[in-house]
Structures are given as C-alpha cells and as structure tokens.
C-alpha positions as CSV (number, residue, x, y, z in Angstrom):
1,M,-12.5,10.1,9.9
2,N,-14.8,10.3,6.8
3,F,-13.8,8.7,3.4
4,L,-12.2,11.9,1.9
5,E,-10.0,12.3,5.0
6,K,-8.9,8.7,4.7
7,Y,-8.3,9.1,0.9
8,E,-6.2,12.2,1.6
9,N,-4.3,10.6,4.4
10,L,-3.4,7.5,2.3
11,A,-2.3,10.0,-0.5
12,R,-0.2,11.8,2.0
13,I,1.3,8.6,3.3
14,A,2.1,7.5,-0.3
15,R,3.7,10.8,-1.2
16,L,6.0,10.7,1.9
17,I,7.0,7.2,1.2
18,R,7.9,8.0,-2.5
19,Q,9.9,11.0,-1.3
20,E,11.5,8.7,1.4
21,A,10.8,11.3,4.0
22,T,8.7,9.4,6.5
23,G,10.9,9.3,9.6
24,N,10.4,6.6,12.2
25,P,6.9,5.2,12.6
26,K,6.1,7.2,15.7
27,D,7.1,10.6,13.9
28,F,5.4,9.4,10.8
29,A,2.1,8.8,12.4
30,K,2.2,12.3,14.1
31,R,3.0,13.9,10.6
32,C,-0.1,12.0,9.3
33,N,-2.3,13.3,12.2
34,L,-3.0,9.6,13.1
35,N,-3.7,8.5,16.8
36,S,-1.2,5.8,16.9
37,K,1.5,3.7,15.0
38,D,-1.1,0.9,14.7
39,V,-3.3,3.1,12.6
40,L,-0.4,4.1,10.5
41,F,0.5,0.5,10.1
42,D,-3.1,-0.2,8.9
43,Q,-2.8,2.5,6.3
44,I,0.5,1.2,5.2
45,D,-0.9,-2.3,4.8
46,I,-3.5,-1.0,2.5
47,L,-0.9,0.6,0.3
48,R,1.2,-2.6,0.5
49,Q,-1.7,-4.6,-0.9
50,L,-2.1,-2.1,-3.8
51,A,1.6,-2.1,-4.6
52,A,1.8,-5.9,-4.5
53,K,-0.5,-6.0,-7.4
54,E,2.4,-4.6,-9.4
55,S,5.1,-6.7,-7.5
56,A,6.2,-3.8,-5.5
57,E,6.9,-3.6,-1.8
58,I,6.9,-0.9,0.9
59,L,9.9,-1.6,3.0
60,Y,11.5,0.2,6.1
61,D,15.1,1.3,6.2
62,R,16.1,1.3,10.0
63,Y,19.4,3.1,9.2
64,R,17.8,6.0,7.2
65,E,14.6,5.7,9.3
66,T,12.4,5.9,6.4
67,Y,9.9,3.8,4.4
68,Y,10.4,3.4,0.6
69,F,9.2,1.7,-2.4
70,S,10.9,-1.2,-3.9
71,P,11.2,-0.9,-6.9
72,P,11.0,3.0,-6.8
73,G,7.4,4.0,-8.1
74,K,4.3,6.0,-7.2
75,F,0.6,5.7,-6.7
76,S,-1.7,7.3,-9.4
77,D,-5.3,7.1,-8.2
78,F,-4.2,4.2,-6.0
79,E,-2.7,2.2,-8.8
80,F,1.1,1.6,-8.3
81,I,3.1,2.5,-11.3
82,K,6.8,1.5,-11.3
83,D,9.4,4.0,-12.2
84,I,11.0,2.6,-15.4
85,G,12.0,5.7,-17.3
86,N,10.2,6.6,-20.3
87,Q,8.5,3.2,-20.6
88,N,5.6,4.3,-18.6
89,F,4.9,7.3,-21.0
90,T,5.3,4.9,-23.9
91,N,2.8,2.5,-22.6
92,Y,0.5,5.4,-21.8
93,V,0.7,6.8,-25.3
94,S,0.3,3.4,-27.0
95,K,-2.7,2.7,-24.8
96,T,-4.2,6.1,-25.6
97,L,-3.6,5.7,-29.2
98,T,-5.2,2.2,-29.2
99,L,-8.2,3.8,-27.5
100,S,-8.3,6.7,-29.9
101,E,-8.1,4.3,-32.7
102,A,-10.9,2.3,-31.5
103,V,-13.0,5.5,-31.0
104,L,-12.5,6.4,-34.6
105,Q,-13.3,2.9,-36.0
106,T,-16.5,2.9,-34.0
107,A,-17.3,6.4,-35.3
108,Q,-16.6,5.3,-38.8
109,K,-18.9,2.2,-38.5
110,C,-21.7,4.5,-37.2
111,R,-21.3,6.8,-40.2
112,E,-21.4,3.8,-42.6
113,Q,-24.5,2.6,-41.1
114,Y,-26.4,5.8,-41.4
C-alpha cells in the first residue's frame, strides 16, 4: 500500500468513526479493504495518537458495535478538532484576522521603507 492509499484509508477510517458507523472490528476491517483486524488496529492507533494531542479518545461501544470519538470531533488534515459549537469557527476567524492583520502590518512597513 503506497502513501496515498494509506492516507485515504486513514481518512475513511476517521470518517466512519465520526459517523459512528464502523460495525464490529472484523466488518470494519473488511469495509476498509484491510487484510486483518490487526492492520485496522494499527491504523486506529495512529488516529488515537493524533486525537490524544487534543485530549480526545477513540473508544469502542460493544452494545452499538461501533467506534466513536470522545468528545465528539473530527479530523481535518489529520488534526483532531473537537466539536464545540461555534467556538471552532470563532477561533478560526480570530486566527485568520490575526494573520491578516500581521500581513497588512508587514505590507505597511515595507511601503514605509520604500
């Protein structure tokens, strides 16, 4: 499996976990075209490490037979983002504005120098 296939597989696994539509590990491995549950577990461990950076977990509910994120969230370019309402949007906008302001300030300094 090449890098792109691994990346797409991790994205598929993350999406199914977010949707809480994985099924049991054996079925989940088949849905993701993986040879065995062990390969699936390796992929989930990668996602667990990434989620742990944001104090999130990937858990398995035996009753519903599905993996899920706790707290709910998603991966964006393999950075876990917690679902906390509009706060994500607010943080994004404030970071974007801060970056835009920095770019404008730099542009003004350049104009002043020349």
